[in-house]
C-alpha positions as CSV (number, residue, x, y, z in Angstrom):
1,X,113.4,-38.4,-91.8
2,X,115.6,-40.5,-94.1
3,X,119.3,-40.6,-93.3
4,X,122.2,-42.0,-95.4
5,X,125.5,-43.4,-94.2
6,X,127.2,-40.2,-95.3
7,X,124.8,-38.1,-93.2
8,X,125.6,-40.3,-90.2
9,X,129.3,-40.1,-90.6
10,X,129.2,-36.3,-90.9
11,X,127.1,-36.2,-87.7
12,X,129.5,-38.5,-85.9
13,X,132.5,-36.3,-87.0
14,X,130.6,-33.2,-85.7
15,X,129.8,-35.1,-82.5
16,X,133.4,-35.9,-81.9
17,X,134.4,-32.3,-82.4
18,X,131.6,-30.4,-80.8
19,X,129.1,-32.6,-78.9
20,X,128.8,-36.0,-77.4
21,X,126.7,-39.0,-78.4
22,X,123.9,-37.9,-76.1
23,X,123.5,-34.6,-78.0
24,X,123.6,-36.3,-81.4
25,X,120.9,-38.8,-80.4
26,X,118.8,-36.0,-78.9
27,X,119.1,-33.9,-82.1
28,X,118.3,-36.9,-84.3
29,X,115.1,-37.7,-82.3
30,X,114.0,-34.1,-82.1
31,X,114.4,-33.5,-85.8
32,X,112.7,-36.8,-86.7
33,X,109.8,-36.5,-84.3
34,X,108.9,-33.0,-85.6
35,X,109.5,-33.8,-89.3
36,X,106.8,-33.5,-92.0
37,X,107.1,-37.3,-92.6
38,X,106.2,-38.1,-89.0
39,X,103.3,-35.6,-89.0
40,X,102.0,-37.3,-92.1
41,X,102.3,-40.7,-90.4
42,X,100.4,-39.4,-87.5
43,X,97.6,-38.1,-89.8
44,X,97.3,-41.5,-91.5
45,X,97.0,-43.3,-88.2
46,X,94.4,-40.7,-86.9
47,X,92.2,-40.9,-89.9
48,X,92.3,-44.7,-89.9
49,X,90.8,-44.8,-86.4
50,X,88.3,-42.1,-87.1
51,X,90.0,-39.1,-85.5
52,X,89.4,-36.6,-88.3
53,X,90.1,-32.9,-88.4
54,X,86.4,-32.2,-88.3
55,X,86.5,-32.6,-84.5
56,X,88.5,-29.3,-84.4
57,X,85.6,-27.4,-86.0
58,X,83.4,-25.6,-83.5
59,X,80.0,-25.1,-85.2
60,X,78.8,-23.0,-82.3
61,X,81.4,-20.4,-83.2
62,X,81.1,-17.9,-86.1
63,X,82.6,-14.6,-87.2
64,X,80.8,-11.3,-87.3
65,X,82.1,-8.5,-89.5
66,X,82.0,-5.0,-87.9
67,X,83.0,-1.7,-89.3
68,X,84.3,1.1,-87.1
69,X,85.7,4.5,-87.7
70,X,89.2,5.2,-86.6
71,X,90.8,8.6,-87.3
72,X,88.2,9.3,-89.9
73,X,88.7,6.0,-91.7
74,X,86.4,3.0,-91.7
75,X,88.1,-0.1,-90.5
76,X,86.5,-3.5,-90.9
77,X,87.2,-6.1,-88.2
78,X,86.0,-9.6,-87.4
79,X,84.8,-10.7,-84.0
80,X,84.1,-14.2,-82.8
81,X,80.6,-14.8,-81.7
82,X,79.7,-18.1,-80.0
83,X,76.2,-19.3,-79.7
84,X,76.0,-22.0,-77.0
85,X,72.5,-23.0,-78.3
86,X,73.8,-24.0,-81.7
87,X,74.2,-27.7,-82.4
88,X,77.8,-28.9,-82.6
89,X,77.6,-32.4,-84.0
90,X,80.5,-33.9,-86.0
91,X,80.0,-36.5,-88.7
92,X,83.1,-38.7,-89.2
93,X,83.0,-40.5,-92.6
94,X,85.7,-43.2,-92.4
95,X,86.6,-43.3,-96.1
96,X,90.3,-43.7,-95.5
97,X,89.7,-46.7,-93.2
98,X,87.5,-48.3,-95.9
99,X,90.1,-47.7,-98.7
100,X,93.0,-49.1,-96.6
101,X,91.0,-52.1,-95.5
102,X,89.9,-52.8,-99.1
103,X,93.5,-52.7,-100.2
104,X,94.8,-55.0,-97.4
105,X,92.0,-57.5,-97.9
106,X,92.5,-57.5,-101.6
107,X,96.3,-58.1,-101.4
108,X,96.7,-60.3,-98.3
109,X,93.2,-61.3,-97.3
110,X,94.1,-64.8,-98.6
111,X,97.4,-66.4,-97.6
112,X,100.1,-66.0,-100.2
113,X,101.2,-69.1,-102.1
114,X,104.9,-69.9,-101.3
115,X,106.8,-72.6,-103.1
116,X,110.4,-73.6,-103.6
117,X,111.9,-73.9,-107.1
118,X,113.0,-77.5,-107.7
119,X,111.1,-79.0,-104.7
120,X,109.1,-81.3,-107.1
121,X,112.2,-83.3,-107.9
122,X,114.5,-82.7,-104.9
123,X,113.5,-84.4,-101.6
124,X,115.7,-82.0,-99.5
125,X,114.1,-79.0,-101.1
126,X,110.7,-80.5,-100.5
127,X,111.6,-80.6,-96.8
128,X,112.5,-76.9,-97.0
129,X,109.2,-76.2,-98.8
130,X,107.2,-78.0,-96.1
131,X,109.0,-76.0,-93.4
132,X,108.2,-72.7,-95.2
133,X,104.5,-73.6,-95.6
134,X,104.3,-74.4,-91.9
135,X,105.8,-71.0,-91.1
136,X,103.3,-69.3,-93.5
137,X,100.5,-69.8,-91.0
138,X,97.6,-67.6,-89.8
139,X,100.0,-65.5,-87.6
140,X,102.0,-64.5,-90.7
141,X,98.8,-63.6,-92.6
142,X,97.7,-61.4,-89.7
143,X,101.2,-59.8,-89.6
144,X,101.1,-59.2,-93.3
145,X,97.6,-57.6,-93.0
146,X,98.9,-55.3,-90.2
147,X,102.0,-54.6,-92.3
148,X,100.0,-53.5,-95.3
149,X,97.7,-51.4,-93.2
150,X,100.6,-49.7,-91.4
151,X,102.4,-49.0,-94.6
152,X,99.2,-47.6,-96.2
153,X,98.7,-45.3,-93.3
154,X,102.3,-44.2,-92.8
155,X,104.0,-44.8,-96.1
156,X,106.3,-47.5,-94.6
157,X,106.2,-50.2,-91.9
158,X,108.6,-52.6,-90.2
159,X,108.8,-56.1,-88.9
160,X,111.4,-56.8,-86.2
161,X,113.0,-60.2,-85.6
162,X,114.3,-61.1,-82.1
163,X,115.0,-64.1,-79.9
164,X,112.9,-64.5,-76.7
165,X,114.2,-65.7,-73.3
166,X,113.8,-69.3,-74.5
167,X,116.0,-68.5,-77.5
168,X,113.1,-69.0,-79.9
169,X,112.9,-66.7,-83.0
170,X,110.0,-64.2,-82.8
171,X,108.8,-61.3,-84.8
172,X,106.5,-58.4,-84.4
173,X,105.4,-55.1,-86.0
174,X,107.4,-52.1,-85.0
175,X,105.6,-48.8,-85.9
176,X,107.4,-46.6,-88.4
177,X,106.7,-43.7,-86.1
178,X,109.4,-45.2,-83.8
179,X,112.0,-45.7,-86.5
180,X,114.8,-43.6,-88.0
181,X,116.2,-45.7,-90.9
182,X,119.7,-45.2,-92.2
183,X,120.5,-46.3,-95.7
184,X,123.6,-46.7,-97.8
185,X,124.9,-43.6,-99.4
186,X,125.4,-44.7,-103.0
187,X,122.0,-46.2,-103.9
188,X,119.9,-45.6,-100.7
189,X,118.6,-49.1,-101.1
190,X,120.3,-51.1,-98.4
191,X,119.2,-50.6,-94.8
192,X,122.4,-50.5,-92.8
193,X,121.4,-49.1,-89.4
194,X,118.1,-48.5,-87.5
195,X,117.5,-46.1,-84.6
196,X,114.4,-47.0,-82.7
197,X,113.0,-44.7,-80.0
198,X,109.9,-45.0,-77.9
199,X,108.4,-43.7,-74.6
200,X,108.3,-45.6,-71.3
201,X,106.7,-44.5,-68.0
202,X,109.0,-44.1,-65.0
203,X,108.2,-42.9,-61.5
204,X,110.0,-39.8,-60.4
205,X,109.2,-39.0,-56.8
206,X,105.5,-39.2,-56.6
207,X,104.8,-38.5,-60.2
208,X,104.8,-40.7,-63.4
209,X,106.8,-39.2,-66.2
210,X,107.6,-40.2,-69.8
211,X,111.2,-41.1,-70.7
212,X,112.6,-42.3,-74.0
213,X,114.4,-45.6,-74.7
214,X,116.7,-45.8,-77.7
215,X,117.9,-48.9,-79.5
216,X,120.7,-48.2,-82.1
217,X,120.8,-51.3,-84.4
218,X,123.7,-52.1,-86.7
219,X,124.5,-55.1,-88.8
220,X,126.5,-56.6,-85.9
221,X,125.0,-55.3,-82.6
222,X,122.6,-53.1,-80.8
223,X,123.4,-50.3,-78.3
224,X,120.8,-49.3,-75.7
225,X,120.3,-45.8,-74.4
226,X,117.9,-44.3,-71.9
227,X,116.9,-40.7,-71.3
228,X,117.5,-39.3,-67.8
229,X,115.7,-36.5,-66.0
230,X,117.9,-33.9,-67.6
231,X,117.1,-35.1,-71.1
232,X,120.5,-36.7,-71.7
233,X,120.8,-40.0,-73.4
234,X,123.1,-42.3,-71.5
235,X,124.0,-46.0,-72.0
236,X,121.3,-48.2,-70.4
237,X,122.8,-49.8,-67.3
238,X,120.0,-52.3,-67.0
239,X,121.5,-54.3,-69.9
240,X,124.1,-56.8,-68.8
241,X,126.1,-56.1,-72.0
242,X,126.0,-52.8,-74.0
243,X,126.5,-52.9,-77.0
244,X,125.0,-56.3,-77.3
245,X,125.2,-58.8,-80.2
246,X,122.0,-59.8,-82.0
247,X,121.8,-63.0,-80.0
248,X,123.8,-65.6,-78.0
249,X,124.4,-69.3,-78.4
250,X,124.5,-70.7,-74.8
251,X,125.7,-74.2,-74.2
252,X,125.1,-75.9,-70.9
253,X,126.2,-79.0,-69.0
254,X,124.4,-80.3,-65.9
255,X,122.3,-77.2,-65.8
256,X,125.3,-74.8,-65.9
257,X,126.3,-72.6,-68.7
258,X,129.6,-73.7,-70.3
259,X,130.0,-71.7,-73.5
260,X,128.4,-68.4,-74.5
261,X,129.0,-67.3,-78.1
262,X,127.9,-64.0,-79.6
263,X,126.2,-64.0,-83.0
264,X,124.8,-61.4,-85.4
265,X,122.7,-61.6,-88.6
266,X,125.1,-59.6,-90.7
267,X,122.2,-57.2,-91.4
268,X,119.8,-55.2,-89.2
269,X,117.0,-57.5,-88.1
270,X,114.2,-55.4,-89.6
271,X,112.0,-56.1,-92.7
272,X,110.8,-53.0,-94.5
273,X,107.5,-52.6,-96.5
274,X,107.2,-49.4,-98.4
275,X,103.8,-48.2,-99.6
276,X,105.4,-46.7,-102.7
277,X,108.6,-45.4,-104.0
278,X,108.1,-42.0,-102.3
279,X,106.8,-43.5,-99.0
280,X,103.6,-41.5,-99.3
281,X,100.6,-42.6,-97.3
282,X,97.2,-43.4,-99.0
283,X,95.6,-40.6,-97.0
284,X,97.6,-37.8,-98.7
285,X,95.7,-38.0,-102.0
286,X,92.2,-37.9,-100.5
287,X,92.5,-36.0,-97.2
288,X,91.1,-32.7,-98.6
289,X,88.1,-34.5,-100.1
290,X,87.4,-36.4,-96.9
291,X,87.6,-33.2,-94.9
292,X,85.2,-31.5,-97.3
293,X,82.7,-34.4,-97.0
294,X,82.9,-34.3,-93.2
295,X,82.4,-30.6,-93.2
296,X,79.4,-30.5,-95.5
297,X,77.8,-33.6,-93.8
298,X,78.3,-32.1,-90.3
299,X,77.1,-28.7,-91.3
300,X,73.9,-30.2,-92.9
301,X,73.3,-32.3,-89.8
302,X,73.6,-29.3,-87.5
303,X,71.3,-27.2,-89.7
304,X,68.7,-29.9,-89.5
305,X,69.0,-30.3,-85.8
306,X,68.6,-26.5,-85.3
307,X,65.9,-26.2,-87.9
308,X,62.7,-24.4,-86.8
309,X,60.2,-26.1,-89.1
310,X,57.6,-23.4,-88.7
311,X,57.7,-19.8,-87.6
312,X,55.0,-17.1,-87.3
313,X,55.0,-13.6,-88.8
314,X,52.5,-11.5,-86.8
315,X,51.7,-7.9,-87.4
316,X,49.3,-5.7,-85.4
317,X,49.6,-7.6,-82.1
318,X,51.3,-6.0,-79.2
319,X,51.6,-6.0,-75.5
320,X,52.8,-9.5,-74.9
321,X,56.0,-11.4,-75.2
322,X,56.8,-13.9,-77.9
323,X,56.5,-16.7,-75.3
324,X,52.9,-15.6,-74.4
325,X,52.0,-15.5,-78.1
326,X,53.4,-19.0,-78.7
327,X,51.5,-20.4,-75.7
328,X,48.2,-18.9,-77.0
329,X,48.8,-20.3,-80.4
330,X,49.6,-23.7,-78.9
331,X,46.5,-23.7,-76.7
332,X,43.9,-21.7,-78.6
333,X,45.3,-22.2,-82.1
334,X,44.5,-18.5,-82.6
335,X,45.3,-15.0,-81.4
336,X,43.3,-11.7,-81.6
337,X,44.8,-9.0,-83.8
338,X,43.9,-5.5,-82.4
339,X,45.0,-3.6,-85.5
340,X,42.7,-3.9,-88.5
341,X,45.7,-3.8,-90.8
342,X,47.5,-6.5,-88.9
343,X,48.0,-10.1,-90.1
344,X,49.3,-13.4,-89.0
345,X,51.1,-15.8,-91.3
346,X,52.9,-19.1,-90.8
347,X,56.1,-19.6,-92.8
348,X,58.0,-22.9,-93.3
349,X,61.8,-23.2,-93.6
350,X,63.2,-25.4,-96.3
351,X,66.8,-26.6,-96.4
352,X,68.6,-26.9,-99.7
353,X,68.9,-30.7,-99.2
354,X,69.0,-31.9,-102.8
355,X,72.0,-29.7,-103.7
356,X,73.9,-30.8,-100.7
357,X,73.2,-34.5,-101.4
358,X,74.4,-34.0,-105.0
359,X,77.6,-32.4,-103.7
360,X,78.2,-35.2,-101.3
361,X,77.7,-37.8,-104.0
362,X,80.3,-36.0,-106.2
363,X,82.8,-35.9,-103.3
364,X,82.2,-39.6,-102.6
365,X,82.8,-40.5,-106.2
366,X,86.0,-38.4,-106.2
367,X,87.2,-40.0,-103.0
368,X,87.0,-43.5,-104.4
369,X,88.3,-42.3,-107.8
370,X,91.5,-40.6,-106.5
371,X,91.8,-43.1,-103.5
372,X,91.7,-45.9,-106.2
373,X,89.2,-48.0,-104.4
374,X,85.9,-49.9,-105.2
375,X,82.8,-47.8,-104.6
376,X,80.4,-50.3,-103.2
377,X,77.5,-47.9,-103.8
378,X,78.0,-48.1,-107.5
379,X,74.9,-49.4,-109.3
380,X,77.0,-51.3,-111.7
381,X,78.7,-53.4,-109.1
382,X,75.7,-55.6,-108.1
383,X,74.8,-56.6,-111.7
384,X,78.3,-56.9,-113.0
385,X,80.0,-60.2,-114.0
386,X,83.0,-61.3,-116.0
387,X,85.0,-58.5,-117.6
388,X,82.5,-55.9,-116.4
389,X,83.1,-57.0,-112.8
390,X,86.8,-56.9,-113.2
391,X,86.5,-53.4,-114.6
392,X,85.0,-52.2,-111.3
393,X,88.3,-53.3,-109.6
394,X,90.5,-51.5,-112.2
395,X,91.6,-48.6,-109.8
396,X,92.1,-50.9,-106.8
397,X,94.1,-53.3,-109.0
398,X,96.3,-50.5,-110.3
399,X,97.0,-49.4,-106.7
400,X,97.7,-53.0,-105.7
401,X,100.2,-53.4,-108.6
402,X,102.3,-50.7,-107.0
403,X,102.5,-52.4,-103.7
404,X,102.5,-56.1,-104.7
405,X,106.2,-56.4,-105.7
406,X,107.1,-54.7,-102.4
407,X,105.1,-57.2,-100.5
408,X,106.8,-60.1,-102.3
409,X,110.2,-58.6,-101.5
410,X,109.2,-58.1,-97.8
411,X,108.0,-61.8,-97.6
412,X,111.3,-63.0,-99.1
413,X,113.2,-60.8,-96.5
414,X,111.0,-62.3,-93.8
415,X,111.8,-65.8,-94.8
416,X,115.5,-65.0,-95.1
417,X,115.5,-64.8,-91.2
418,X,113.3,-67.9,-90.9
419,X,115.6,-69.8,-93.2
420,X,118.8,-68.7,-91.5
421,X,117.4,-69.7,-88.1
422,X,116.4,-73.1,-89.5
423,X,119.8,-73.7,-91.1
424,X,121.6,-72.9,-87.9
425,X,119.5,-75.2,-85.8
426,X,119.4,-78.1,-88.3
427,X,122.8,-78.0,-90.0
428,X,121.2,-77.3,-93.4
429,X,122.1,-74.8,-96.1
430,X,118.8,-73.8,-97.7
431,X,118.6,-70.6,-99.7
432,X,115.6,-68.3,-99.4
433,X,116.4,-67.0,-103.0
434,X,114.7,-70.2,-104.3
435,X,111.3,-69.0,-102.9
436,X,108.5,-68.2,-105.3
437,X,105.8,-65.9,-103.9
438,X,102.4,-65.6,-105.4
439,X,100.0,-62.9,-104.1
440,X,96.4,-64.3,-104.1
441,X,94.2,-61.3,-104.6
442,X,90.7,-61.3,-103.2
443,X,87.8,-59.9,-105.2
444,X,84.1,-60.5,-105.8
445,X,83.9,-62.9,-108.7
446,X,81.4,-65.0,-110.6
447,X,82.4,-68.4,-109.2
448,X,80.8,-70.4,-112.0
449,X,82.8,-68.4,-114.7
450,X,86.0,-68.8,-112.7
451,X,85.6,-72.6,-112.3
452,X,84.8,-73.0,-116.0
453,X,87.9,-71.0,-116.9
454,X,90.0,-73.2,-114.6
455,X,88.7,-76.3,-116.2
456,X,89.5,-75.0,-119.7
457,X,93.0,-74.1,-118.6
458,X,94.0,-77.6,-117.4
459,X,97.1,-78.8,-119.3
460,X,98.0,-75.3,-120.1
461,X,98.7,-73.8,-116.7
462,X,100.3,-75.6,-113.7
463,X,98.1,-77.2,-111.1
464,X,99.4,-75.0,-108.3
465,X,98.4,-71.9,-110.3
466,X,94.9,-73.2,-111.0
467,X,94.4,-74.1,-107.4
468,X,95.4,-70.6,-106.3
469,X,92.6,-69.2,-108.5
470,X,89.9,-71.7,-107.4
471,X,87.2,-69.9,-105.3
472,X,87.0,-72.9,-102.8
473,X,90.8,-73.0,-102.1
474,X,92.1,-70.7,-99.3
475,X,95.6,-72.3,-98.7
476,X,97.1,-73.7,-101.9
477,X,99.9,-75.6,-100.2
478,X,97.6,-77.3,-97.7
479,X,95.2,-78.2,-100.5
480,X,98.0,-79.8,-102.5
481,X,98.9,-81.9,-99.4
482,X,95.3,-83.0,-99.0
483,X,95.1,-84.0,-102.7
484,X,98.3,-86.1,-102.3
485,X,96.9,-87.8,-99.2
486,X,93.5,-88.5,-100.8
487,X,94.8,-89.3,-104.3
488,X,92.9,-92.6,-104.6
489,X,89.5,-91.0,-103.8
490,X,89.9,-88.1,-106.2
491,X,89.0,-88.2,-109.9
492,X,91.9,-88.4,-112.3
493,X,91.3,-85.0,-113.8
494,X,91.6,-83.4,-110.3
495,X,94.9,-85.0,-109.3
496,X,96.4,-84.7,-112.7
497,X,97.0,-88.4,-113.4
């Protein structure tokens, strides 16, 4: 559910007139949790961890059509027949997980290159750049990977900034399934408020029950609510201040607090990454194809498990059960036919395997085509190089181009909070708008061709850009520092003398 400021104002006006804040929060949460958007998010998460719809299919159950006569008319009906001896195996083919992981590894598998415009000539900006590169560590890369995976599964994902008990700035992923975003009315581009709700376990008598906690974030503060046993949302009395500012500055003297000053970011402390303009998950385009692949694969497996490879057609033999006949065939390898016109014939069952395999190959091709990924089973991939190799990444590259600008914007928003915190603690006035973000994409390459191209580009392209493309370089900023430290031992053409 996507709310605007106008929607919220209208709800508040209605709340003042007809219902209280508790009713308004309850209605917002109920509407959001049952919305199509949240159901789609849940599907993306399920398929990413391998919980496909194929598990709902009971292969032991089938339908039998029966015709009966009612009032002189024939009426056809279907009855459920369940055979407990039928195999009920489910094949889960994790294509969605593969496609999402490919995309995340391609976009943020390598740390992004972050630089500050003007840092080459300004010592102060160089200090700022060094601080930024220190903050762009392995934790950030892991968070970015989780952020891209979350947005791909759910259409959008969030990073939340907060101060811990030691007043250090921290950040974490907050699942989009817990968020109701509220945007400005005019352009629906600025996030002005965030409602976060999540379940907690409380003890009620001798039982453990789930209750919801609610955090209503604005540009200036956060209000906490908790659900009681009657389903009402009341202000959370466990908070010493409610509403509460985003953080406090606490001064102390001789171990005693002397001054406590409230502060706010002036914006909600959440960074948003959208998967695309419509906030559609990557699963939506390929779910039907994956379900079909799972169904055909599972059906084929069950048919094979239940296959009777050989059965006997016997005529003119009576007086014994099928079990007795089977035992004599097993022991004696023969039976006596009493009727001169009788016969015995062994017949073999053949499954239409080749047609099923061809259909699965077509589905697999379509899944990677419409899912815009790299089909690693392609015969062309192993022998490709140069332009041919890049061509295999065309679809993935097009999909990445949709998300790459949004990742850059999210990284800039991320470092806005880092920069503001640094400025406040160090008395500086750095501006995160000076940051340049370069996404270092990961793909299979011909390293020799890449290095030769880099060598031919010297003097045409900046050293930082060339280093970001070098197959041996994982962290461009760290590599530049190493080059500066070891200038004397490097050849002139490497250090750019």
